[in-house]
N, C-alpha and C positions, 0 to 999 in steps of 0.2 A: 820813221822807219830806221832801223839799225841793221848794220852789216858788220860782221866780225870776220876778218880774214887772218889766216895763219900762214906765216912764211915758212920756208924750208927749215929754219932753226927752231921752229915751234913757238915763236913769239907771235902774239896776236894782239890786236887793238881794235876796239869797236869804233865804227864811224856811224854817227847818227845825224839825221837831218829831218826837219819837219817838212811835210809835203801837203798840198792842198789837192783834193780830187774833186772835180766839178763834172756834172753832166753824166754821171754813171749811176745806174740803179734806180731805186724808187723815187729819188729826187726829181727825175725828169718828168714823172707823171703827177707830181704834186705841184710843181711850179706852173704858174700861169704863162702861156706863151703869148707874147705881144707881137704886134705887127709893126713893121717899119715901112715908111713910104718916102720916096721910092725905094724899091729893093729889086734889083741891084742898085748900089750907091755908086755914083760916079763923082760926086762932089760932097753934098750934104744930104741928110735925111732927117726925119722926125719920127719919134716914137710917141704915141699918144697913150697916156696912162689912165687907168681908172681913178676916179676922184677919191677912192679910199686910201690911196698912198699919200703919205705926208712928204711933200717934196723936200722939206728941210732935213729929213732923215735918210734921204736916198743917196746912193752912190752907184757907180757902174764899173763893172769889171769886164774886160774884153779878152777873149782867148781865141787862139788859133785852133785849128782842128786837131792839133797834137796836145791841146790842153795847156799850152804855155800862155801866160798872160802877156799881152801886148798893149802898148799905149794907144788910146784912141781919144781924140779931143771931143769933149761933150759939154753941154750946158743944160741944166735942169731949171725949168721955170714952171711952177704950178703943175699942170698935167701934161707937160710936154718935155721931152728930152731931145735936144738938137745934137746930131752927130756929124762929125766931119771925118772924112776918110783920109785927110792929110797925113802923109807919113806911112800909111798902110800899103802894103804890096796887094796886088790883085789876089783874091781868094775868098774863102768862106770863113766866117768868124762867128763865135757865139758871144752875144752881149748879155750879160747877166745883171739884173737890177737887184741891188742890195738895199734893205731897209734895216737901219740900226745894225749893219754888219751881217745880216742873215739874208740869203737869196730868197727872193719872192716872185721873180718872173725872169723870163729869158726871151731872147729873139735870135733867130739865125739871120746873119747879114752876109750878103755877097757884095764884094768890092770889085768894081771893074775900072 
């Protein structure tokens, strides 16, 4: 996204920045929604994955409801992702599962 602003003297300079947009539009209907247990999370939770995912190629992105990425501790082993709420404030988050850098599934997480 680029923005060009002009000052009162007529000088202008573009400002450009890359942005990522998640969870908007058609992608919400293509991605598989996964379940987290327990949810709401008070300490730790587990996501069980379909066996079709290659756990060695998976990563996880967590976003708050404003779309900003936040840090969430997680560990992937075979068909399970263990999540820790440590460091997260109470609220609702979207956990997006990435395979080879592409989103393949998501889950809504409530942290209490």
